[in-house]
C-alpha positions as CSV (number, residue, x, y, z in Angstrom):
1,X,41.4,5.1,1.1
2,X,38.2,3.3,2.2
3,X,36.8,4.2,5.6
4,X,35.9,1.2,7.8
5,X,33.1,3.2,9.5
6,X,31.5,4.0,6.2
7,X,32.0,0.4,5.0
8,X,30.2,-0.9,8.1
9,X,27.4,1.6,7.6
10,X,26.9,0.5,4.0
11,X,26.9,-3.1,5.1
12,X,23.9,-2.5,7.3
13,X,21.9,-1.8,4.1
14,X,22.9,-5.1,2.5
15,X,19.4,-6.7,2.7
16,X,17.7,-3.6,1.3
17,X,20.2,-3.2,-1.5
18,X,20.0,-6.9,-2.5
19,X,16.2,-7.0,-2.3
20,X,15.9,-3.8,-4.4
21,X,14.0,-1.9,-1.7
22,X,16.7,0.8,-1.7
23,X,18.8,1.9,-4.7
24,X,22.6,2.8,-4.4
25,X,21.7,6.4,-5.1
26,X,19.3,6.6,-2.2
27,X,21.8,4.9,0.2
28,X,24.6,7.2,-0.9
29,X,22.4,10.3,-0.2
30,X,21.5,9.0,3.2
31,X,25.1,8.4,4.2
32,X,26.4,11.5,2.4
33,X,28.9,9.7,0.1
34,X,29.3,9.5,-3.6
35,X,27.4,6.8,-5.5
36,X,30.5,5.5,-7.2
37,X,32.2,5.1,-3.8
38,X,29.2,3.1,-2.5
39,X,29.3,0.9,-5.6
40,X,33.0,0.2,-5.1
41,X,32.4,-0.8,-1.5
42,X,29.6,-3.0,-2.5
43,X,31.8,-4.8,-5.0
44,X,34.5,-5.3,-2.4
45,X,32.1,-6.6,0.2
46,X,30.2,-8.8,-2.3
47,X,26.9,-7.0,-2.0
48,X,24.7,-7.8,-5.1
49,X,22.8,-4.5,-5.2
50,X,20.1,-3.5,-7.7
51,X,20.2,-0.4,-9.9
52,X,17.9,1.1,-12.4
53,X,19.3,1.3,-16.0
54,X,18.6,4.3,-18.1
55,X,15.3,3.9,-20.0
56,X,14.1,1.0,-17.9
57,X,11.9,0.8,-14.8
58,X,13.0,-2.7,-13.8
59,X,15.9,-3.2,-11.5
60,X,19.0,-5.0,-12.8
61,X,21.1,-7.0,-10.3
62,X,24.8,-6.3,-10.3
63,X,27.1,-9.1,-9.1
64,X,30.8,-9.1,-8.4
65,X,33.3,-10.6,-10.9
66,X,34.2,-13.5,-8.7
67,X,30.6,-14.4,-8.2
68,X,30.0,-14.3,-11.9
69,X,33.0,-16.6,-12.7
70,X,31.7,-19.1,-10.1
71,X,28.3,-19.0,-11.7
72,X,29.7,-19.7,-15.2
73,X,31.7,-22.6,-13.9
74,X,28.5,-24.2,-12.8
75,X,27.3,-24.3,-16.4
76,X,30.6,-25.6,-17.9
77,X,29.3,-29.1,-18.6
78,X,26.0,-27.8,-20.2
79,X,27.9,-25.3,-22.3
80,X,30.5,-27.8,-23.6
81,X,27.9,-30.4,-24.3
82,X,25.6,-28.0,-26.1
83,X,22.6,-28.4,-23.7
84,X,22.7,-24.6,-23.0
85,X,23.8,-21.7,-25.2
86,X,25.7,-18.7,-24.0
87,X,22.5,-16.6,-24.5
88,X,20.5,-18.9,-22.2
89,X,23.3,-18.8,-19.5
90,X,23.4,-15.0,-19.7
91,X,19.7,-14.8,-19.3
92,X,19.8,-17.1,-16.3
93,X,22.6,-15.2,-14.6
94,X,21.4,-11.8,-15.6
95,X,24.2,-10.6,-17.9
96,X,24.7,-10.3,-21.7
97,X,25.9,-13.1,-24.0
98,X,29.1,-11.1,-24.8
99,X,30.1,-11.1,-21.1
100,X,29.5,-14.9,-20.9
101,X,31.7,-15.3,-24.0
102,X,34.5,-13.3,-22.3
103,X,34.2,-15.4,-19.1
104,X,34.3,-18.6,-21.2
105,X,37.4,-17.5,-23.0
106,X,39.1,-16.5,-19.7
107,X,38.2,-19.7,-17.9
108,X,39.0,-22.0,-20.8
109,X,35.4,-23.1,-21.5
110,X,34.7,-24.2,-25.1
111,X,30.9,-24.0,-25.5
112,X,29.2,-25.6,-28.5
113,X,27.5,-23.2,-30.8
114,X,24.1,-23.6,-32.5
115,X,25.9,-23.4,-35.8
116,X,27.0,-26.5,-37.6
117,X,29.7,-27.5,-40.1
118,X,28.6,-27.0,-43.7
119,X,30.2,-30.3,-44.7
120,X,29.7,-32.9,-41.9
121,X,27.1,-31.2,-39.8
122,X,29.2,-31.3,-36.6
123,X,28.4,-28.5,-34.1
124,X,31.1,-25.8,-34.1
125,X,33.1,-24.9,-31.1
126,X,33.6,-21.3,-30.0
127,X,37.1,-21.1,-31.5
128,X,35.8,-22.5,-34.9
129,X,33.0,-19.9,-35.3
130,X,32.7,-17.7,-38.3
131,X,30.7,-14.5,-38.9
132,X,28.4,-16.0,-41.6
133,X,28.3,-19.4,-40.0
134,X,29.5,-21.1,-43.2
135,X,33.0,-22.1,-41.8
136,X,33.8,-25.9,-41.9
137,X,35.1,-27.5,-38.7
138,X,38.7,-28.3,-38.0
139,X,38.5,-31.8,-39.4
140,X,36.8,-30.7,-42.6
141,X,39.1,-27.8,-43.5
142,X,40.9,-28.2,-46.8
143,X,44.3,-29.6,-46.4
144,X,47.4,-27.7,-47.8
145,X,48.2,-28.7,-51.4
146,X,51.6,-30.4,-51.8
147,X,53.6,-31.3,-54.8
148,X,56.2,-34.1,-55.0
149,X,59.2,-33.3,-57.1
150,X,62.6,-34.9,-57.8
151,X,65.9,-33.0,-57.6
152,X,67.8,-32.9,-60.9
153,X,71.2,-33.3,-59.1
154,X,70.8,-35.6,-56.2
155,X,67.7,-37.4,-57.6
156,X,66.0,-37.3,-54.2
157,X,62.3,-36.5,-53.8
158,X,61.2,-33.4,-52.0
159,X,57.9,-31.7,-51.2
160,X,56.9,-28.2,-52.4
161,X,54.0,-26.2,-50.9
162,X,52.7,-22.7,-51.0
163,X,54.5,-20.2,-53.3
164,X,57.3,-22.7,-54.1
165,X,54.7,-25.1,-55.4
166,X,53.1,-22.4,-57.6
167,X,56.5,-21.2,-58.9
168,X,57.4,-24.8,-59.8
169,X,54.1,-25.3,-61.7
170,X,54.5,-22.0,-63.5
171,X,58.1,-22.7,-64.6
172,X,57.0,-26.2,-65.8
173,X,54.0,-25.1,-67.8
174,X,54.7,-21.6,-68.9
175,X,58.5,-21.3,-69.2
176,X,59.2,-25.0,-70.1
177,X,61.7,-25.5,-67.3
178,X,61.7,-29.3,-66.7
179,X,64.4,-29.5,-64.0
180,X,64.5,-28.3,-60.4
181,X,66.8,-28.5,-57.4
182,X,65.9,-29.5,-53.8
183,X,66.6,-26.8,-51.1
184,X,70.0,-28.4,-50.1
185,X,71.3,-28.6,-53.7
186,X,70.0,-25.1,-54.4
187,X,71.8,-23.7,-51.3
188,X,75.1,-25.4,-52.4
189,X,74.8,-24.0,-55.9
190,X,74.1,-20.5,-54.7
191,X,77.2,-20.7,-52.4
192,X,79.3,-21.5,-55.5
193,X,78.1,-18.5,-57.4
194,X,80.6,-15.6,-57.5
195,X,79.7,-12.7,-55.3
196,X,80.7,-9.0,-55.3
197,X,80.8,-6.5,-52.5
198,X,79.2,-3.1,-53.3
199,X,78.1,-0.1,-51.2
200,X,74.6,0.8,-50.3
201,X,73.5,3.9,-52.2
202,X,71.8,5.3,-49.1
203,X,74.0,4.7,-46.1
204,X,77.2,3.4,-47.8
205,X,77.3,0.1,-45.9
206,X,78.9,-3.0,-47.6
207,X,76.3,-5.2,-49.3
208,X,76.9,-8.7,-50.7
209,X,75.3,-9.4,-54.1
210,X,75.6,-12.1,-56.7
211,X,77.8,-10.7,-59.5
212,X,75.8,-12.0,-62.4
213,X,72.5,-10.6,-61.0
214,X,74.2,-7.3,-60.1
215,X,75.7,-6.8,-63.6
216,X,72.4,-7.7,-65.3
217,X,70.6,-5.2,-63.1
218,X,73.1,-2.5,-63.9
219,X,72.7,-3.1,-67.6
220,X,68.9,-2.8,-67.3
221,X,69.3,0.5,-65.3
222,X,68.0,-0.9,-62.0
223,X,69.0,1.5,-59.2
224,X,70.8,0.1,-56.2
225,X,71.9,-1.7,-54.3
226,X,70.2,-1.0,-51.0
227,X,70.8,-2.8,-47.7
228,X,68.0,-4.4,-45.7
229,X,67.8,-1.6,-43.1
230,X,67.5,1.1,-45.8
231,X,64.9,-0.9,-47.7
232,X,62.8,-1.1,-44.6
233,X,63.1,2.7,-44.1
234,X,62.1,3.3,-47.7
235,X,59.0,1.1,-47.3
236,X,58.0,3.0,-44.1
237,X,58.5,6.4,-45.8
238,X,56.4,5.3,-48.8
239,X,53.7,4.1,-46.5
240,X,53.7,7.4,-44.5
241,X,53.6,9.4,-47.7
242,X,50.7,7.4,-49.0
243,X,48.8,7.9,-45.7
244,X,49.4,11.6,-45.8
245,X,48.2,11.8,-49.4
246,X,45.0,9.9,-48.4
247,X,44.4,12.2,-45.3
248,X,45.1,15.4,-47.3
């Protein structure tokens, strides 16, 4: 618990600490307290003391977090308009660029970076940055590729993207499959397929499988079936075994 008497005694050295005439270590020795305790009291009282960093002979001023947040708010307009960079603001306040970036993220400030989009030349925002600086802006990012197809049963058009689009193109070019079903017709067709109830080979729980696919797998010698919970356990066990083999 902080002593009010010691706090008042430390407050009497405010001017010397802020001017750099006395260091926290010297004041702590004069009052007979720990240096960390004195620094904690200074932060609570808002005393911007100066300290000597290791390997440097120049004093560095240490400000409270609330003071730093207010200082960054003063530069919000310049940061968002690109007039000042985070490095320049950090040098003006006396902190690092990384600390300014953390404060900007916490306060919702979106500063413009000195990097530009490789396509349109627009300055990048902080959330659009990339390590090598070659990332396009949000407006220039490539759009997702879509494929318009027609259902073979209901004749309605539907859109495919991602893996479904790649699977449709592969079936059309490689396997020669010219027809396809929309998601609604495919779900109705799968509901009409005969199903069979079998037991999980690990825990013995009931598992629903399509009869044709199950029979075909049995003929090929595929082991199973396995329920979803046991499948997750097998994946975790395989991952743990692989990690142990790497660490061995």
